[in-house]
C-alpha positions as CSV (number, residue, x, y, z in Angstrom):
1,X,-93.0,-148.9,65.4
2,X,-89.8,-150.1,63.7
3,X,-91.9,-151.3,60.8
4,X,-93.2,-147.8,60.3
5,X,-89.7,-146.2,60.4
6,X,-88.5,-148.5,57.6
7,X,-91.6,-147.6,55.7
8,X,-90.9,-143.9,56.2
9,X,-87.3,-144.0,55.3
10,X,-87.9,-146.2,52.3
11,X,-90.5,-143.8,51.0
12,X,-88.2,-141.0,51.3
13,X,-85.5,-142.7,49.6
14,X,-87.7,-143.5,46.8
15,X,-88.7,-140.0,46.4
16,X,-85.1,-138.9,46.4
17,X,-84.1,-141.3,43.9
18,X,-86.8,-140.2,41.6
19,X,-85.6,-136.6,42.0
20,X,-82.0,-137.4,41.4
21,X,-83.1,-139.5,38.4
22,X,-85.0,-136.4,37.1
23,X,-82.0,-134.1,37.6
24,X,-79.9,-136.5,36.0
25,X,-81.9,-136.7,33.0
26,X,-82.2,-132.9,32.9
27,X,-78.4,-132.5,33.3
28,X,-77.8,-135.0,30.5
29,X,-80.2,-133.2,28.3
30,X,-78.3,-129.7,29.1
31,X,-74.9,-131.1,28.3
32,X,-76.2,-132.6,25.0
33,X,-77.7,-129.4,23.8
34,X,-74.4,-127.4,24.6
35,X,-75.9,-124.1,24.3
36,X,-76.0,-121.0,26.7
37,X,-78.7,-121.1,29.3
38,X,-81.7,-119.0,29.0
39,X,-81.8,-115.6,30.8
40,X,-78.1,-114.8,30.0
41,X,-77.2,-111.4,28.7
42,X,-73.8,-110.0,27.7
43,X,-73.6,-106.1,27.5
44,X,-77.3,-105.9,26.7
45,X,-77.1,-108.8,24.2
46,X,-79.4,-111.8,24.9
47,X,-77.2,-114.9,24.3
48,X,-79.6,-117.3,25.6
49,X,-79.6,-120.5,23.6
50,X,-76.6,-119.6,21.5
51,X,-73.6,-121.6,21.2
52,X,-70.5,-120.0,22.6
53,X,-69.1,-119.3,19.2
54,X,-72.4,-117.4,18.3
55,X,-72.2,-115.5,21.6
56,X,-68.6,-114.6,21.0
57,X,-69.4,-113.3,17.6
58,X,-72.1,-111.1,18.8
59,X,-70.1,-109.7,21.6
60,X,-67.2,-108.8,19.3
61,X,-69.6,-107.0,17.0
62,X,-70.9,-105.1,20.0
63,X,-67.4,-104.2,21.2
64,X,-66.6,-103.0,17.7
65,X,-69.7,-100.8,17.8
66,X,-68.8,-99.4,21.0
67,X,-65.2,-98.8,19.7
68,X,-66.7,-96.1,17.4
69,X,-67.8,-94.1,20.4
70,X,-66.1,-90.4,20.0
71,X,-63.6,-89.5,22.7
72,X,-62.6,-85.9,23.5
73,X,-59.0,-85.4,24.5
74,X,-57.9,-82.0,26.0
75,X,-54.3,-80.9,25.5
76,X,-54.0,-77.5,27.3
77,X,-56.5,-75.2,25.4
78,X,-56.7,-77.6,22.3
79,X,-59.2,-80.4,21.9
80,X,-58.7,-83.5,19.8
81,X,-61.5,-86.0,18.9
82,X,-60.8,-89.6,18.2
83,X,-62.7,-93.0,18.2
84,X,-62.0,-95.4,21.1
85,X,-60.7,-97.8,18.3
86,X,-58.1,-95.2,17.3
87,X,-57.0,-95.3,20.8
88,X,-56.3,-99.1,20.6
89,X,-59.7,-100.1,22.5
90,X,-59.5,-103.8,23.6
91,X,-62.1,-106.1,25.0
92,X,-60.4,-107.1,28.2
93,X,-62.6,-109.6,30.2
94,X,-63.1,-112.4,27.5
95,X,-63.2,-114.8,30.4
96,X,-66.9,-114.0,30.8
97,X,-67.5,-116.2,27.7
98,X,-66.2,-119.1,29.7
99,X,-68.4,-118.1,32.7
100,X,-71.4,-118.0,30.4
101,X,-70.7,-121.2,28.9
102,X,-70.1,-122.9,32.2
103,X,-73.3,-121.3,33.8
104,X,-75.7,-124.0,34.6
105,X,-73.6,-126.7,33.0
106,X,-70.8,-127.3,35.2
107,X,-70.3,-128.0,38.9
108,X,-72.1,-130.8,40.8
109,X,-75.6,-131.5,39.9
110,X,-77.2,-129.6,42.7
111,X,-75.3,-126.4,41.8
112,X,-76.2,-126.8,38.1
113,X,-79.8,-127.2,39.0
114,X,-79.7,-124.2,41.3
115,X,-78.1,-122.0,38.5
116,X,-80.8,-123.1,36.1
117,X,-83.6,-122.3,38.5
118,X,-82.1,-118.9,39.3
119,X,-82.1,-117.9,35.7
120,X,-85.7,-118.9,35.4
121,X,-86.6,-116.2,38.0
122,X,-83.9,-113.5,37.3
123,X,-81.7,-112.9,34.1
124,X,-78.0,-112.7,34.6
125,X,-76.1,-109.9,32.9
126,X,-72.5,-109.7,32.1
127,X,-70.8,-106.3,31.5
128,X,-67.8,-106.0,28.9
129,X,-64.6,-104.2,30.5
130,X,-62.0,-102.6,28.2
131,X,-58.5,-101.6,28.1
132,X,-56.3,-100.2,25.5
133,X,-53.6,-101.5,23.4
134,X,-50.4,-99.7,24.5
135,X,-48.8,-99.4,21.1
136,X,-51.7,-98.1,19.4
137,X,-52.7,-95.8,22.2
138,X,-49.0,-94.4,22.5
139,X,-48.9,-93.7,18.7
140,X,-52.0,-91.6,18.9
141,X,-51.0,-89.8,21.9
142,X,-47.5,-88.9,20.6
143,X,-49.2,-87.5,17.5
144,X,-50.8,-84.9,20.0
145,X,-47.4,-83.5,20.7
146,X,-47.9,-81.1,17.7
147,X,-49.8,-79.0,20.3
148,X,-46.8,-78.6,22.4
149,X,-46.2,-74.9,22.6
150,X,-43.3,-72.6,23.9
151,X,-44.2,-70.1,26.6
152,X,-44.9,-66.5,25.4
153,X,-43.5,-63.6,27.3
154,X,-45.7,-60.9,28.4
155,X,-45.0,-57.7,26.3
156,X,-45.1,-54.2,27.1
157,X,-45.6,-51.3,24.7
158,X,-46.2,-47.6,24.4
159,X,-49.6,-46.6,24.2
160,X,-51.0,-43.6,22.3
161,X,-50.9,-41.5,25.3
162,X,-47.2,-42.3,25.8
163,X,-47.7,-44.7,28.8
164,X,-46.9,-48.3,28.9
165,X,-49.4,-50.9,28.2
166,X,-49.2,-54.5,28.9
167,X,-50.2,-57.7,27.0
168,X,-50.3,-61.0,29.0
169,X,-48.0,-63.8,28.2
170,X,-49.1,-67.4,28.0
171,X,-47.7,-70.6,29.6
172,X,-46.1,-73.1,27.3
173,X,-47.1,-76.8,27.5
174,X,-45.3,-80.0,26.9
175,X,-47.3,-83.3,26.4
176,X,-46.2,-86.0,28.9
177,X,-46.7,-89.2,26.6
178,X,-46.3,-91.8,29.2
179,X,-48.5,-90.2,31.8
180,X,-51.1,-89.5,29.1
181,X,-51.1,-93.1,27.9
182,X,-51.8,-94.1,31.4
183,X,-54.6,-91.6,31.8
184,X,-56.2,-92.8,28.6
185,X,-56.0,-96.5,29.7
186,X,-57.4,-95.6,33.2
187,X,-60.4,-93.6,31.6
188,X,-61.2,-96.6,29.2
189,X,-61.1,-99.1,32.0
190,X,-63.4,-97.2,34.2
191,X,-65.6,-96.3,31.1
192,X,-69.3,-96.9,31.8
193,X,-70.4,-96.7,28.1
194,X,-71.3,-93.0,27.9
195,X,-69.8,-89.9,26.7
196,X,-65.9,-89.9,27.3
197,X,-63.6,-86.9,27.8
198,X,-59.9,-87.3,28.8
199,X,-57.3,-84.6,29.9
200,X,-54.0,-85.5,28.6
201,X,-51.1,-84.8,31.0
202,X,-49.0,-81.8,30.2
203,X,-46.2,-79.8,31.9
204,X,-47.0,-76.1,32.0
205,X,-43.9,-73.8,31.5
206,X,-44.4,-70.4,32.8
207,X,-43.0,-67.6,30.5
208,X,-39.7,-65.7,31.6
209,X,-41.6,-62.5,31.5
210,X,-45.2,-62.6,33.0
211,X,-48.1,-60.1,32.7
212,X,-48.2,-59.9,36.5
213,X,-44.5,-58.8,36.5
214,X,-44.9,-56.3,33.9
215,X,-48.2,-54.8,35.4
216,X,-45.7,-53.2,38.2
217,X,-44.4,-50.9,35.4
218,X,-46.8,-48.0,35.7
219,X,-44.9,-45.3,38.0
220,X,-42.8,-42.4,36.5
221,X,-39.6,-42.8,38.1
222,X,-37.6,-40.0,36.2
223,X,-38.2,-37.9,33.3
224,X,-36.1,-35.3,31.4
225,X,-36.4,-33.1,28.4
226,X,-34.0,-30.9,26.1
227,X,-34.5,-28.8,23.2
228,X,-33.0,-29.5,19.7
229,X,-35.1,-27.1,17.8
230,X,-31.9,-25.1,16.5
231,X,-30.4,-28.2,15.1
232,X,-29.6,-28.6,11.5
233,X,-31.7,-31.2,9.6
234,X,-29.0,-33.6,9.7
235,X,-28.4,-33.3,13.4
236,X,-32.4,-33.6,14.0
237,X,-32.3,-36.7,12.1
238,X,-29.5,-38.2,14.4
239,X,-31.3,-37.2,17.5
240,X,-34.7,-38.7,16.3
241,X,-33.0,-41.8,15.3
242,X,-31.0,-42.3,18.4
243,X,-34.1,-41.7,20.5
244,X,-36.2,-44.4,18.6
245,X,-33.4,-47.0,19.1
246,X,-33.8,-46.4,22.9
247,X,-37.4,-46.1,23.3
248,X,-39.2,-49.3,24.1
249,X,-36.3,-50.7,26.1
250,X,-37.2,-53.0,28.7
251,X,-34.5,-53.4,31.6
252,X,-35.2,-56.1,34.4
253,X,-33.8,-55.8,37.9
254,X,-30.0,-56.3,38.0
255,X,-29.6,-55.7,34.2
256,X,-27.3,-53.1,32.9
257,X,-28.2,-50.8,29.8
258,X,-25.7,-49.5,27.5
259,X,-26.6,-46.5,25.3
260,X,-23.6,-47.0,22.8
261,X,-24.7,-50.5,22.3
262,X,-28.3,-49.5,21.6
263,X,-27.6,-46.7,19.2
264,X,-24.3,-47.6,17.5
265,X,-22.8,-48.1,14.9
266,X,-22.9,-44.4,13.6
267,X,-23.3,-45.1,9.9
268,X,-25.6,-44.3,7.1
269,X,-26.9,-47.8,7.0
270,X,-27.9,-47.4,10.5
271,X,-29.8,-44.2,9.7
272,X,-27.4,-41.6,10.6
273,X,-26.4,-38.3,8.9
274,X,-23.0,-36.4,8.8
275,X,-23.5,-33.5,11.5
276,X,-21.4,-31.5,13.6
277,X,-19.3,-33.5,16.4
278,X,-16.4,-32.9,18.8
279,X,-13.2,-34.4,17.5
280,X,-10.8,-33.7,20.2
281,X,-11.1,-30.0,20.6
282,X,-12.5,-29.3,17.1
283,X,-16.0,-29.3,15.8
284,X,-16.1,-31.6,12.7
285,X,-18.8,-33.2,10.7
286,X,-19.3,-37.0,11.4
287,X,-22.0,-39.7,11.2
288,X,-24.2,-39.4,14.1
289,X,-23.5,-35.9,15.2
290,X,-26.0,-35.0,17.8
291,X,-26.4,-38.3,19.4
292,X,-24.8,-37.1,22.7
293,X,-27.9,-35.1,23.0
294,X,-29.8,-38.4,23.3
295,X,-27.4,-39.9,25.9
296,X,-27.4,-36.6,28.0
297,X,-31.3,-36.3,28.0
298,X,-31.4,-40.0,29.1
299,X,-28.8,-39.4,31.8
300,X,-30.9,-36.7,33.3
301,X,-33.9,-39.1,33.4
302,X,-31.7,-41.8,35.0
303,X,-30.4,-39.4,37.6
304,X,-34.0,-38.4,38.6
305,X,-34.9,-42.2,38.7
306,X,-32.0,-42.7,41.0
307,X,-30.6,-45.7,39.2
308,X,-26.9,-46.7,39.5
309,X,-24.9,-45.0,36.8
310,X,-21.8,-47.3,35.9
311,X,-20.3,-45.1,33.1
312,X,-20.6,-41.6,32.2
313,X,-18.1,-39.0,30.7
314,X,-18.6,-35.4,30.0
315,X,-17.8,-33.6,26.7
316,X,-14.4,-32.4,25.8
317,X,-16.0,-28.8,25.4
318,X,-19.1,-27.5,26.9
319,X,-22.7,-28.0,25.2
320,X,-25.6,-25.5,25.3
321,X,-28.5,-27.8,26.0
322,X,-27.9,-28.8,29.6
323,X,-26.0,-27.3,32.6
324,X,-22.4,-28.2,33.2
325,X,-21.9,-31.6,34.7
326,X,-25.3,-32.8,33.6
327,X,-24.1,-33.9,30.1
328,X,-23.1,-37.5,29.0
329,X,-20.8,-37.9,26.1
330,X,-20.5,-41.1,24.1
331,X,-18.0,-42.1,21.5
332,X,-18.3,-45.7,20.0
333,X,-15.6,-47.9,21.5
334,X,-14.4,-45.1,23.9
335,X,-16.9,-43.6,26.0
336,X,-20.4,-44.7,27.0
337,X,-23.4,-44.1,29.3
338,X,-24.3,-47.3,31.2
339,X,-26.6,-47.8,34.1
340,X,-28.2,-50.7,36.2
341,X,-31.7,-51.1,37.1
342,X,-31.5,-51.2,40.9
343,X,-35.2,-51.3,41.4
344,X,-37.3,-54.3,42.4
345,X,-39.2,-54.4,39.0
346,X,-38.5,-54.0,35.3
347,X,-38.1,-50.5,34.0
348,X,-39.4,-49.3,30.7
349,X,-38.0,-46.3,28.8
350,X,-40.3,-44.3,26.6
351,X,-38.7,-41.6,24.4
352,X,-40.1,-38.7,22.3
353,X,-38.4,-36.7,19.7
354,X,-40.4,-34.4,17.5
355,X,-40.6,-30.6,16.7
356,X,-37.2,-29.9,18.4
357,X,-38.3,-31.4,21.8
358,X,-36.6,-34.5,23.1
359,X,-37.6,-36.4,26.2
360,X,-37.2,-39.6,28.0
361,X,-39.4,-40.9,30.7
362,X,-38.5,-44.1,32.8
363,X,-41.4,-46.0,34.1
364,X,-41.2,-48.7,37.0
365,X,-42.4,-49.6,40.3
366,X,-42.2,-46.5,42.6
367,X,-41.2,-47.5,46.3
368,X,-39.7,-44.1,47.3
369,X,-41.6,-42.2,50.0
370,X,-44.0,-39.8,48.8
371,X,-42.6,-37.0,51.0
372,X,-39.2,-37.5,49.7
373,X,-37.9,-35.3,46.7
374,X,-34.7,-34.7,45.1
375,X,-33.0,-32.1,42.8
376,X,-29.7,-32.0,41.1
377,X,-27.5,-28.8,41.1
378,X,-24.7,-27.9,38.8
379,X,-21.9,-25.9,40.5
380,X,-19.1,-24.4,38.5
381,X,-15.8,-24.6,40.4
382,X,-13.3,-22.7,38.1
383,X,-13.2,-21.0,34.7
384,X,-10.5,-21.2,32.1
385,X,-10.1,-18.5,29.6
386,X,-9.0,-19.7,26.1
387,X,-5.5,-18.3,24.9
388,X,-3.7,-18.7,21.7
389,X,-4.8,-20.1,18.4
390,X,-4.7,-23.3,16.7
391,X,-4.1,-23.9,13.1
392,X,-4.7,-27.0,10.9
393,X,-3.4,-27.8,7.5
394,X,-6.0,-28.4,4.7
395,X,-4.5,-30.2,1.8
396,X,-7.7,-29.7,-0.2
397,X,-7.3,-26.0,-0.2
398,X,-4.5,-24.0,-2.0
399,X,-2.1,-21.7,-0.1
400,X,-3.6,-18.3,0.4
401,X,-6.8,-20.0,2.1
402,X,-7.2,-19.1,5.7
403,X,-10.6,-19.6,7.3
404,X,-11.5,-19.2,11.0
405,X,-13.6,-22.3,11.6
406,X,-14.1,-22.1,15.3
407,X,-14.4,-19.3,17.9
408,X,-12.7,-19.6,21.2
409,X,-14.3,-21.9,23.8
410,X,-14.1,-21.0,27.4
411,X,-13.2,-24.0,29.8
412,X,-14.6,-24.9,33.0
413,X,-14.5,-27.3,35.8
414,X,-17.8,-28.3,37.5
415,X,-19.5,-30.5,39.9
416,X,-23.0,-32.1,40.2
417,X,-24.7,-32.3,43.4
418,X,-27.8,-34.2,44.5
419,X,-30.0,-32.7,47.3
420,X,-32.6,-34.9,49.0
421,X,-35.5,-33.4,50.8
422,X,-38.1,-34.8,53.1
423,X,-41.2,-32.8,53.7
424,X,-39.4,-30.0,51.9
425,X,-36.4,-30.0,54.3
426,X,-32.8,-30.7,52.9
427,X,-31.7,-33.9,54.6
428,X,-28.8,-35.0,52.4
429,X,-26.4,-33.6,50.0
430,X,-24.0,-35.8,47.7
431,X,-21.7,-35.2,45.0
432,X,-22.6,-37.0,41.9
433,X,-19.7,-36.4,39.4
434,X,-17.1,-33.7,38.3
435,X,-16.3,-32.6,35.1
436,X,-13.6,-30.6,33.2
437,X,-14.2,-29.0,29.9
438,X,-11.2,-27.7,27.8
439,X,-10.5,-24.2,27.0
440,X,-9.8,-23.8,23.2
441,X,-8.7,-20.8,21.3
442,X,-9.5,-19.6,17.9
443,X,-9.1,-22.3,15.2
444,X,-8.0,-21.6,11.7
445,X,-8.2,-23.8,8.6
446,X,-5.1,-23.2,6.4
447,X,-4.6,-24.3,2.8
448,X,-1.2,-25.9,1.9
449,X,-1.8,-27.1,-1.6
450,X,0.6,-25.5,-4.1
451,X,2.5,-26.4,-7.3
452,X,5.6,-25.6,-5.4
453,X,6.8,-27.9,-2.9
454,X,8.9,-25.2,-1.4
455,X,5.8,-23.1,-0.8
456,X,3.9,-26.1,0.7
457,X,6.7,-26.8,2.9
458,X,6.9,-23.1,4.1
459,X,3.3,-23.2,5.1
460,X,3.6,-26.3,7.1
461,X,6.5,-24.8,9.0
462,X,4.6,-21.6,9.6
463,X,1.4,-23.7,10.8
464,X,3.6,-25.6,13.2
465,X,4.3,-22.2,15.1
466,X,0.6,-21.7,15.7
467,X,1.6,-18.0,14.9
468,X,-1.1,-16.4,12.7
469,X,1.4,-13.6,11.5
470,X,3.9,-16.3,10.3
471,X,1.1,-17.9,8.2
472,X,-0.1,-14.7,6.8
473,X,3.6,-13.9,5.8
474,X,3.9,-17.0,3.8
475,X,0.8,-16.2,2.1
476,X,2.0,-12.8,1.3
477,X,5.2,-14.2,-0.3
478,X,3.6,-16.9,-2.1
479,X,4.2,-15.3,-5.5
480,X,8.0,-15.5,-4.8
481,X,7.7,-19.3,-4.7
482,X,5.5,-19.7,-7.8
483,X,6.8,-17.0,-10.3
484,X,10.6,-17.4,-11.2
485,X,12.8,-14.2,-11.3
486,X,13.0,-12.4,-14.7
487,X,16.6,-12.2,-16.1
488,X,18.0,-8.7,-16.1
489,X,20.1,-7.5,-19.2
490,X,23.9,-7.2,-18.7
491,X,25.1,-3.7,-18.0
492,X,28.5,-2.1,-17.6
493,X,28.3,-2.2,-14.0
494,X,30.4,-4.9,-12.7
495,X,28.8,-7.7,-10.9
496,X,29.1,-7.9,-7.2
497,X,29.2,-11.3,-5.7
498,X,26.3,-11.7,-3.2
499,X,26.7,-14.4,-0.6
500,X,24.2,-17.3,-0.8
501,X,21.0,-16.5,1.1
502,X,19.1,-19.6,0.4
503,X,16.9,-20.6,3.4
504,X,17.1,-23.7,4.8
505,X,14.4,-26.0,3.5
506,X,12.0,-27.6,6.1
507,X,10.7,-30.9,5.1
508,X,7.0,-31.7,5.1
509,X,6.1,-34.9,7.0
510,X,6.3,-38.0,5.2
511,X,3.2,-39.8,4.1
512,X,0.0,-37.9,3.4
513,X,1.4,-34.4,3.5
514,X,-0.3,-33.3,6.7
515,X,1.7,-31.5,9.4
516,X,3.7,-33.0,12.2
517,X,3.3,-36.6,10.8
518,X,-0.2,-36.8,12.7
519,X,-3.7,-36.6,11.7
520,X,-3.8,-33.4,9.8
521,X,-4.6,-31.5,12.7
522,X,-1.1,-29.8,13.2
523,X,-0.7,-31.8,16.4
524,X,1.1,-35.2,16.8
525,X,-1.2,-38.2,17.5
526,X,0.1,-39.8,20.6
527,X,-2.6,-42.3,20.9
528,X,-3.0,-43.8,17.6
529,X,-6.8,-43.2,17.7
530,X,-8.9,-40.2,17.0
531,X,-11.5,-39.4,19.7
532,X,-14.7,-38.4,17.9
533,X,-17.4,-37.4,20.4
534,X,-20.8,-37.1,18.3
535,X,-22.2,-34.2,20.5
């Protein structure tokens, strides 16, 4: 029995020895050849039997081909195409060459034998993985910043039917370079070799004015109309010009609107003509005459929209296109009509001036109850009859010129009241404003030019009295100042001494030859500034 065991173990050892000798011989042959084992592929390339240098070159060529793959980059609504090579494609897992080289050639003899036998039954394939060169990728991504855009505000405009229309705004985009470089690298590292699209990272900046906000501007909050058909050509030009400068104004919640800021300056360069205006208590021609009808019409629309009025003045004298206390005079640098949008949405002003009709409509978001209505009532509280006359020196006209330039104007005091109704029932009455309009007597324009300084001085003195009879008396005696007395021949009658009767001389004001040292109106200027209300 012992003998049999020795024979058995001896045979096993003999066979193992032969196996090991065979493997040793096979291993020695494999190491001697120094080529990649059969059945090895890298990214679809069969590198069996290649040296490691040959395999490396083949894979490099394959990677370069893959680098020509087109990539679509998205920046907002824009598309940019590039090759992976342009994005800095790099072969990342180069260590697979070492793995391929060592497969079946390193490790203990049993492991090497097992690896080789496995390859005989099933190929082993390695995949290439990629990343990006940060510098190259960043340079390309930074170039995409040309697609950065500023936000575009929504706009509102007047449609052909006079109602507001809205064009939507768009968001602005700003490319985030660092985040976009990371996004490209991550996409490349997870790439499976197919088509590749990458969304670059952008910040979206909403516009200050959105279409959604402007879409609220659809309800009529207040409208008013006046008539200017009796205006002169120049005055009509001014009304239409002023209306056009206000129409299309968009006012956001909490914002204030100044009419004077919108329509001034009153110059020819700004489209205005000389037309009748109120200068203190006189009607004179000045650039922009008639613009107060524009501010007045808008004022009435603002009242009906129930916006907050922060500045309003009445005219010095009454106007004929609205009731008392419904007017709103403006004078550049002195008087203004201003109001605030106190609603919860933007308001939009649409103006119309054509064929003698002027109107303003204020559009916005209506939140007032449907059963509520308002009216504005003008109440005259007193009437002031004009008395006396006023005379103004005209240095451009000769003595003898006497022209009535203005008829008497009755003065008034008045109040404007607001009545609020619910379901037709008066529930509230409040005072809106009070106004005082001057009473002005007949106004005359008086010529003072003369070759005789004494005559001119006499006329100035007469004008200062505001007494028409005295002015007429100077006119009647004008020849006495301009025609010297004719010398009478001597007679036998003894001369009689006559006492001197020379009238005291009244000096004309120094300066420009106008009365009372003022503005040529015959009244002293106490303010240093003429108030011209372009009515």
